[in-house]
N, C-alpha and C positions, 0 to 999 in steps of 0.2 A: 820185305818181300814184295809188298804192293808197289813201293817206289821202283824197285827193280823191274817189276812187270810193266809198269808205266813206261820206263826208259826203254826197256827191251822191245816193247810193242808199239811204242809211240802212241799210246792210247790212254787218255786221261780217265777213262771210266774206272780203271783200277783204283784210283785215288778216292772214288766215291763209295767204295765198299767199306762198310762200317763193321768193325770187329771189337769185341770187349778185350780187356787186358789179357785174359787168359788165352783167347783165340789168337791174339797177336803173336804170342810166344810160339804157338804151335801151328801157325797158318801154313797151308799147303794149297796147291792149285785146286784140288777137289773141293775144299771148303769155299774157296773164292767162286768157283763155278756154280756150286750149290746155291750160294746166296744170290748170285746173279740170275740164275735160272728161276729161283723163287720170286725174285722181284719182277721178272718178266711175266711169270704166271699171274701174279697179283695184278699187274698192269693190264694184262689181257682180260682178266675177269672184270675189272673196273670198266674197261672200254665196252665190253659186251653188255654189261649192266646198264651203262649209259645209253647204248643203242636200244635196248629193250624198253627202257623208260621213255625214251622219245617216241618210239613207235606206239607204245600203249597209250600215251597221252594224246597222240594224233589219231587214235583208233585204227591204226594200220595193222590189224591182226593178220591179214593175209600176207602182208609183206614180212611180218615177223616170222610166220610159219615158213615162208619160202626161204628166208635168211637162215633159219635153223637147218634147212635141208640142202641148201645150195651155197657152198663156201664162196664161190666166185661172186654170187649175188650179195652175200653178206659183206664181203670185202668192199664191194662197190658202195653199199649203203654206208659203211664206216667212212669211206672217202667223201660221199655226198654230204654227210653230216659233220664232216671235218673232225672225226674222232681218230683218224690215223694221221 
């Protein structure tokens, strides 16, 4: 199924999905999307954690508070610190 999806979509990311033997037998698009979504969520948490750590170490609590309230500013900080 994953190889089919790679060929069908011309997207190699389907080959990076890891499934155990049981899941491989019963794989469906929902399972694949759930795993990809969870990986994205974990990546997002890690990036925000990295930003918080950097700002705290630099004593930039006002910037941290603003980033928590202003998504555009938060995204700019993530770019400025090369976390995106």
